[in-house]
MARKE-861620 format. One record per residue: residue in three letters; x, y, z of N, C-alpha, C, O, CB in turn. Coordinates in steps of 0.1 Angstrom, whole numbers, plus 2048, in hexadecimal, padded with zeros to 3 digits. Glycine has a CB too. Layout:
REM residues N
ALAXYZXYZXYZXYZXYZ/...
END
This chain:
REM residues 245
MET84177F85483E78B85083278784883277E84084979584A/LYS82779184E81878E84981779B83F8207A383E80A78F858/GLY80C79A8388087A682D7FC7A88317F679F8378087A581D/ILE7F67B682D7E97BC8327E87C481E7F17CB8197EB7C9845/VAL7DE7C081B7D97CA80D7CC7D48157C37CE81B7D27BE7FC/LEU7CE7E28147C57E68187BE7ED8087C37F58017CA7EF825/SER7AD7E68067A67EA7FC7967EF80278B7EC7FF7A77DD7F2/GLY7997F780978D7FD81178B80A80578F80A7FA790803824/GLY78281580E7818208097758207FE76E8177F978D824805/ALA77482C7FB76582F7F076A82E7E076382B7D775D8427F2/GLY77A8317DF7808357D177983E7CC77583C7C078282A7C7/SER77484D7D576D8557D077485D7C176D8607B876A85D7DB/ARG78485E7C37858647B578685C7A678C85F79C79186D7B7/LEU7818527A978084B79B77084779A76B83D79578C83B79B/ASP7688507A075C85079E75985278D76385678875685B7A6/PRO75084F78674584378974A83378974282A78A73884477D/LEU75A83278775C82478575681C79575181179676D822781/THR75782279D75A81D7AB74B81F7AF74A81D7BB7678267B6/ARG7428207AC7338207B172E8107B372880C7BC7288297A5/THR7328097AA72E7FC7AD7357F17B07307E67B47287F97A5/VAL7447F47AF74F7EC7B175C7F47B87607FF7B57537E77A4/SER7627EC7C176C7F17C77757F57BE7757EE7B47707EA7D1/LYS7808017C07878047B67977FC7B67A08017B17868137B6/GLN7987EF7BF7A17E77BF79E7DA7B77A67D27B57A37E57CB/LEU7947DA7B37907D47AA78C7D779A7847CF79378A7D17AF/LEU7917E17977907E978A79D7E17837A87DE7887927FC78C/PRO7987DE77579F7DB76E7AF7E476A7AD7EE7647967D9765/VAL7BC7E076D7C67E47687CD7DB75C7D17D075D7CE7E7773/TYR7CD7E57517CE7DC7457C67CC7457BB7CB7417DC7D9743/ASN7D17BE74A7C77B77467C57B07557C27A47547CA7AD739/LYS7C87B57637C57AC76E7BC7B97757BD7C57717D57A4778/PRO7B07B47847AF7BD78A7BE7C47917C97C078F7A57B9793/MET7BA7CE7977C07D879F7CB7CF7A97D77CF7A87B37E27A8/ILE7C17C77B27C67C57BB7D37B87BB7DA7B57C47BB7C37C3/TYR7D37B37AF7DE7A87AA7E97AD7AA7F37A57AD7DE7A379D/TYR7EB7BA7A77FA7C07AA8007C27B580C7C17B57FB7CB7A8/PRO7F87C67C37FE7C87CC8007B87D280B7B57D57F77D17D3/LEU7F77B27D27F57A57D780379F7D280B79B7DA7E679D7D1/ASN80679E7C581279B7BF8217A37C682C79E7C680E7A07B1/THR81E7AE7CA8287B27D282A7AD7DC8357A77DD8287BC7D5/LEU8237AB7E68257A37F082B7927ED83678F7F38187A37F7/ARG82678B7E68297817E08387847E083F77E7E88217807D4/GLN83D78C7D784D78B7D185378D7DF85D7867E385379A7C4/MET84C79A7EA8557997F385678F7FD85A7918098567A27F7/GLY8507847F785177580284777680C84A77181886177380C/ILE83C77B80982F77B81682777280F82677280382578A81A/ARG82376A81981776381080C76381B80175F81781A753809/GLU80C7668257FD76782E7F977782D800780833800763840/ILE7EC77B8247EA7898207DB7888277D577E8257EB78D80D/LEU7D67928307CB7988347C67A48287CC7AF8277CE79D843/ILE7BB7A18227B47AE81A7AB7B28227A47AB8297AE7AB80C/ILE7AB7BF8207A07C982879A7CE81F79F7D48157A57D5830/THR78C7CC8207817D38157737D981D76F7D882877B7C680A/THR7707DE8157627E581C7577DB81D7597D181675B7F1813/LEU74D7DC8257447CD82673C7CB8177387C08147377CE834/GLN73A7D680E72F7D480573A7CC7F97357C47F17277E5801/GLN7467CF7F87507C97EC7567BD7F275D7B67EA75E7D47E8/GLN7547B97FD7617A98037597A17FA76179C7F27627A1818/ASP74D79C7F874C78F7F37527907E27567867DB73B78B7F4/LEU75179C7E075779B7CE76779A7D176D7927CA7537AC7C2/PHE76B79F7D977779C7DC77D78D7DD7877897D87797A27E7/LYS7757867E47767787E97747727DC77D76A7D976C7747F5/LYS7687747D376876C7C576E76D7BD7707657B476276C7BF/GLN77477C7C178477D7B27907767B979A7747B278C7927AD/LEU7917737C77A07707CB79D7647D07A375A7CB7A77797D6/GLY7967627D779474E7DC79C7537EB79C75D7F27A173D7CE/ASN7A27457ED7AC7457F87BB7497F77C374A8017AD7387FB/GLY7BD74C7E77CC74E7E47D37457E07DD7477D97D37517EC/ASN7CE7377E57D572B7E37DD72C7D27E972C7D07C971F7E5/GLN7D472C7C97DA72D7B87E67357B87EE7337AF7D07367AD/TRP7E773E7C17F67477C27FC7437CC8067497CE7F67567C3/GLU7FA7397D48057307E080473E7E980E7417F181A7297D9/LEU7F97467E87F374C7F57EA7497FE7E27417FA7EF7557F4/GLU7EA74F80E7DF74C8127D875B8177DE76381D7DF74081D/LEU7CA75B8137C67688157BA76481C7B475981C7C5772808/SER7B97718267AF7728307A577F82D7A67838217B777583F/TYR79E78483279879183179279583D79078F84778E790828/GLU7907A083C78D7AA84C7837B883F7847BC8337A77B385A/ILE77B7BA84B7747C78447757D584E7727D685A7647C4841/GLN7797E08457787ED8497687F38477637F383C7837F7840/SER7637F68507577FA85475780984E74B80D84A7557F8864/GLU75F81284C76181F84576F81F84277881784475C82C84D/PRO76E82A83C77C83183878483B84278584884277983982A/ARG78983084D79283685679E83B8587A384086279183285C/GLY7A383784B7B283A84C7BB82F84B7B782484F7B6841859/ILE7CA82F8447D18238447D681F84F7D68138527DB82483C/ALA7D98278557DC81F8647D081786B7D380F8747DF829870/ASP7C681A8687BF80F86E7BD8008697B57FA8707B381486F/ALA7C37FB85F7C57F285C7CF7EC8647D27E18607C77F4851/PHE7D47EF86E7DE7E787A7D27E38857D17D88897EB7F3883/LEU7C97ED8887C17E88907B67DF88B7B17D88947BC7F2897/ILE7B37DE8807A87D68787AF7C98797A97C087F7A47DA867/GLY7BB7C88757C67BB8737CC7B687C7D57AE87A7D17BD86A/GLU7C97BB88B7D47B98957D07A68977D979F8957D17C48A6/GLU7C87A28987C87928997CE78D8917D67858957BB78B897/PHE7CE78F8867D778A87B7E678A87B7EF7828797D4790870/ILE7E779A87F7F679A87D7FB79088B8047878897FD7AD87E/GLY7F67938977FA78789F80678E8A68067998AC7FC778897/ASN8107868A481C78A8AA82878C8A083478E8A381F7818B4/ASP82178A89182C78D88883079D88782C7A688F828786879/ASP83A79F8788387AD8748347AB8678337A08628447B6875/VAL8317B78618247BA8588297C584D82F7CE8508167C2862/THR8267C28438267CA83581C7D08318147C882C8287C382A/LEU8177DC83180A7DE82F8097E881F80E7F481E8027E683F/ILE8027E08168067E68077F57ED8057EB7E780880C7D87FA/LEU7F67FA7FD7E77FF7FC7E27F97EC7E87F97E17E68137FC/GLY7D87F47EF7CE7EC7E37CD7F37D37C97EF7C87BD7EC7E9/ASP7D47FE7D77D28047C87E080B7C47E18147BC7C48117C8/ASN7EB8057CA7F780B7C97FE8007BD7F77F67BC7FE80B7D9/VAL8078007B580B7F77AC81C7F97AA8218037A58027FB7A0/PHE8227EE7AD8327EE7AD8337E57A282C7DB79F83A7E87BB/ILE83E7EA79A8477E37918537DF7998537E57A384B7EC786/ASN85E7D67968657D379A8687D47A78727DA7AB8697D6796/ALA85C7CA7B285F7CD7C08677C37C78697C47D38547CF7C7/PRO86D7B97C08797B17C18837B67C38897B37CD87C7AA7B7/LYS8877C07BA8927C97BD8947D27C989F7D77CB8927D17B4/PHE8897D47D288E7DF7D988B7D47EB8907D87F68817F27D5/PHE8847C87EA8807C17F58827B17EE8817AF7E28727C57FB/TYR8847AA7F78837A680488F7A680C8987A180687F79A805/LYS8917AA81889C7A882089B7AC82C8927B582D8A67AC81B/LYS8A07A983989A7AB8428A27B68478AE7B68478987A084A/TYR89B7C084D89F7CD84D8A37CF85E89E7C78668927D7847/SER8A97D78628B07D88708A97E287C8AC7E68878BF7DC86E/TYR89D7E58728987F48788897ED8788847E287289A80586C/GLY8827F98818757F288786A7F487985F7EE87886F7FB897/ALA8707FF87086280086786A80485987580985B85480E86D/HIS86680484E86C80984186380F83685A8098318727FF83B/VAL86681B83385C82082786382481C86F82681C85282B82A/PHE85D8278138668278058628327FD8558337FF8648197FA/GLY8658397F78658477F18638487E486583E7DE87084F7F2/TYR8608517DD85E8507CD85E85F7CC8578667D384F8497C7/LYS8688647C18678737BE85B8787B885A8727AE8718777B6/VAL8508817BA8478817B18458917AC84B8987B483C87A7B5/ASN83F8987A283C8A47A38308A97AC8308B57AE83A8A8797/ASN8268A17B181C8AA7BB8248A27C88238967C88078A67B9/PRO82A8A87D082A89C7DB81F8A07E681C8987EE83B89A7E3/SER8198AD7E680E8B47EE8038AA7EE7FA8AC7F680A8C47E8/GLN8018A17E77F58947E37F888C7EC7ED8867EF7F588C7D4/TYR8038867F480987B7F881088080581288C8078128757ED/GLY81387580F81C87881982587981482887380981D871823/VAL83188281E83E88781584888781D84988F82683E89580E/LEU85287C81985C87E82186588882186988D816861876821/SER86B88C83186F89883387E89283B87E8898448628A383C/PHE88A89883789889183689E8A083F89C8AC83C8A088C823/ILE8A689984A8B58A484F8C089C8478C28908488BB8A4864/GLU8C68A283F8D089C8368CA8918308BF89282A8DC89883C/ASP8D28838338CE87982E8C48708378C08658338D987382B/ALA8C08788458B986F84C8AB87184B8A787C8478BD86F858/LEU8A286584E89186C84C88D87285C88C86C86788385D847/TYR88B87D85788788286487588386987188287488E891864/SER86D88485C85C88285E85887E85385E87E84885388E863/VAL84D87B85684587984A83488384B82B88285384386784A/ILE83588D83F82B89584282089283C82189383082D8A083F/GLU81388F84180588D83780489A82E8058A58337F488B841/LYS8038998237FF8A28177FF8B181A7F68B981D7F089E811/PRO80E8B581A8128C18208108CC8168128CA80A8218C0824/VAL80A8D981B80A8E58128168E98098168EC7FE8078F1819/VAL8228E78138318EF80F8368DD8118328D781B83A90181E/CYS83D8D78078448C980A8518CB80B8578D28038428C0800/PRO8558C48148628C581C86C8BD80F8778C180F8608BB82D/SER86A8B680686E8AE7FB8678AB7F185C8B17F18718A37FF/ASP8688A47E486189F7DB85F8907DC85C8897D28668A17CE/TYR85F88B7E786087B7E78548787EE85287B7FA86D8737F0/ALA84D8747E883D86B7F08408607F88498587F68318637E4/CYS83A8617FF8408528058318487FF82684C80284185381C/VAL83383D7F882B8367F38228307FA81F8348058308307EE/GLY81A8267F481381B7FE81680E7FF8118037FA80581A7FB/LEU82281180682980080783280581583B80E8158357F97F5/TYR82D7FE82083680182E8387F283682F7EA83782C80D83A/VAL8417F083A8467E48428497E98508507F38548537DE83B/PHE8427E08588437E48668467D78718437CB86D8357EC86B/ASP84B7DA87B84D7CF8868417D088C8397D988B85A7D1892/ASN8407C48948337C189C82E7CE8A58227CE8A78377B68A7/THR8357DA8AB8327E58B38287EC8AB8227F48B183E7EE8B7/VAL8247E989A81D7F289380E7F089C8057F989C81C7EF880/ILE80C7E38A38007E88A57F97F28B17EF7F88B07FB7DE8A5/GLU8057EF8BE8057F88C78058098C07FD8128C48107F48CF/LYS80C80B8BA80D81B8B68028198A88028248A28218228B0/ALA7FC8138A57EE81889F7E58178A97DB81C8A57E880F893/LYS7E38138B57DD8168C37E08258C37D682B8C47E480C8D0/ASN7E982B8C37ED83B8C97EB8438BB7F084D8B87FF83E8D0/VAL7E583F8B57E38488AA7D58528AB7CB84C8A97E283E89D/LYS7D485A8AD7C88668AC7C286689C7C88648927CF8758B0/PHE7B486B89E7B086F88E7B887D88E7BB88589779D87288A/SER7BA87E87D7C088C87A7B48958747A88928717CE88B870/GLY7BB8A38727AF8AA86D7A68A686379B8AA8627B28B586A/ARG7B089C8597A489885179C88A85379A88284A7A7898843/GLY79988885F79187E86779686E86A79086386E78487C85E/GLU7A88718657AD8628607B486086A7B78688727B585F852/LEU7B785486B7C284E8767D08498687D08408617BA83C882/GLU7D885386A7E385385E7ED84D85F7F384C8697E885F85A/ILE7EF8478547FF83D85580984685981283F85F805836845/THR80C85185881385A85A81785F86A82086586E80E864852/SER80E85A87080E85B88081884E88482284F88A7FE859887/ILE81384688081B83988382B83987E83583688681382E87B/ILE82C83D87283A83D86C83F84787284B84787083D83F85E/ASN83D85087984185D88084685788C85285A890836869882/GLN83B84C89583F84A8A084F83F89E8588408A68308458A9/TYR85083789585A82F89386683A892871837898858827887/ILE86384788A87384F88887585389488185189887485C87D/ASN86A85B89D86D85C8A98778548B287F8588BB86385A8AD/GLU87484C8AF87C83D8B988A8388AE89182E8B086C82A8BA/GLY88C8408A589883C8A089982D8978A38298938A183D8AC/LYS88D82789488981B88D88681B88388481087E881815891/CYS88382787A87E82686F88682886588D83286787582D86E/ASP88A82085989281E84D88A82584087E82884089580D84B/TYR89382683488A82A82B89482981F8A082B82088383782D/THR88982581089182180688B8287F987F8267F6892813806/ILE8958307F288F83A7EA88E82F7DC8978267DB89A84A7E8/LEU8858317D48848297C98828317BB87A8397B78798207CD/ASN88E82C7B68918317A888883179C87E82A79E89B82C7A4/SER88983579187E83678587D82A78387182778488083E778/GLY88682178088581177E87F80878687F7FC78489180C77C/ASP87981079487180879B86280E79D85E8137A88778047A6/ALA85B80C79085081578D84481379783F80879B84C81277E/TRP84081E79A83481D7A382882879F82A83379A8398207B2/PHE81D8237A181182779C8068277A980481C7AE80D81D78E/ASP8008307AF7F68347B87EA8377AD7E68427A87FC8417C2/CYS7E482B7AC7D882D7A27CB8337A97C182E7A67D481E79D/GLY7CB83C7AF7BE8437B47B784C7AA7AD8527AC7C184C7C1/THR7BC84B79F7B58587947B58537877BE84C7827BF868792/HIS7AA8557827A88537707B285276A7B38487627A285E768/ASN7BD85B76C7C985F7637D48577667DC85575D7CE86D765/ASP7D68507747DF84677B7D983A7777E18317747E084878A/LEU7CD8387777C98287747CC8257657D081A7617B8825778/LEU7C883575A7CC83074F7E082E74B7E58267447C483A745/GLU7E68377517F283A74F7F982A75580282774F7F784A757/CYS7F682375E7FB8197657F980E7578018097507F1816774/ALA7E880E7577E580274D7F08027407F77F873D7D4804747/GLU7F080F73A7F980E72F80680B73280C8047297F9819729/PHE80C80F73C81A80974381A7F97428247F173F81A80E756/ILE80E7F67468137E674880E7DD73C8127D273A80B7DE756/ARG8067E47348057DF7298127DF7218177D571B7FB7E6724/ALA8177EC7218257EC71C8317E171B8387DE7128297F5723/LEU8307DD72A8377CF72E8347C472A83B7BC7238377CD73A/GLU8267C172D8237B57298247B171B82A7A77178177B372E/TYR81D7BB71281A7B77038237BA6FE8267B26F58107BC6FB/ARG82C7C46FE83B7C76F88447C06FB84B7BA6F38417D26FC/ALA8457BF70A8537B770C8537A971285D7A371785C7BE714/ASN8467A671184279971784679672884978B72E84B78F70E/ILE8447A372D84B7A274083C7A47468347AE74485B7B4747/LYS83979774E82D79275082E79C76183779C76982B77D74F/ILE8227A47628237AD76D8137A97778087A67718247BE767/GLY8157A978480B7A178A80879678E81078D78B8057A0786/LEU7FF7917957FB7837987FD77C7867FB7707847E67827A1/
END
């Protein structure tokens, strides 16, 4: 199993903070944001990790993280020339992935208690994670028939459930060919939901619903960034629990 951290994009929702520095290098309490998704992959037993950045920011990531040996990781880097969507990560990372399975995590997603729900060998081709939210229409939303995962719908107007598909995805090696089948959506992106739904149609996608103890933050807005930092500060300062690398 290899890992990819997708850290491209413009971070426009965090303007003006992101005019000169990538969102994933902004501080979340006492560490750069990217330290948290990297640690999630490390806790999942993944050591070989590809970091996908913009051309303008890649040198800053390399300066901050290096080759990852200080954390017993093997970091490599690729460039996403423009924000083409999450599924683009598998096209960019095709050579890196090779014949292995892969876990993709978004560079602005922070998970607490990651080892609690991973790592184990799934018998399915894909595994996704859901989290109950108040605003599901801002995310990909899990749709169920009884307890079976029926589809994942990107930012629906009418939501089939309150469960957002969080930014952590586990795929077998067929994800590369599935990514090549994805067409640009009306939003002009290669949607990760298109890949997930290919697995669902094959009957090869499982899911886990995270509970409230498995805290998850999508640090895409100023409020989310502050809320996440305060949460981590409480754990580290009051309870002496180290979060992140």
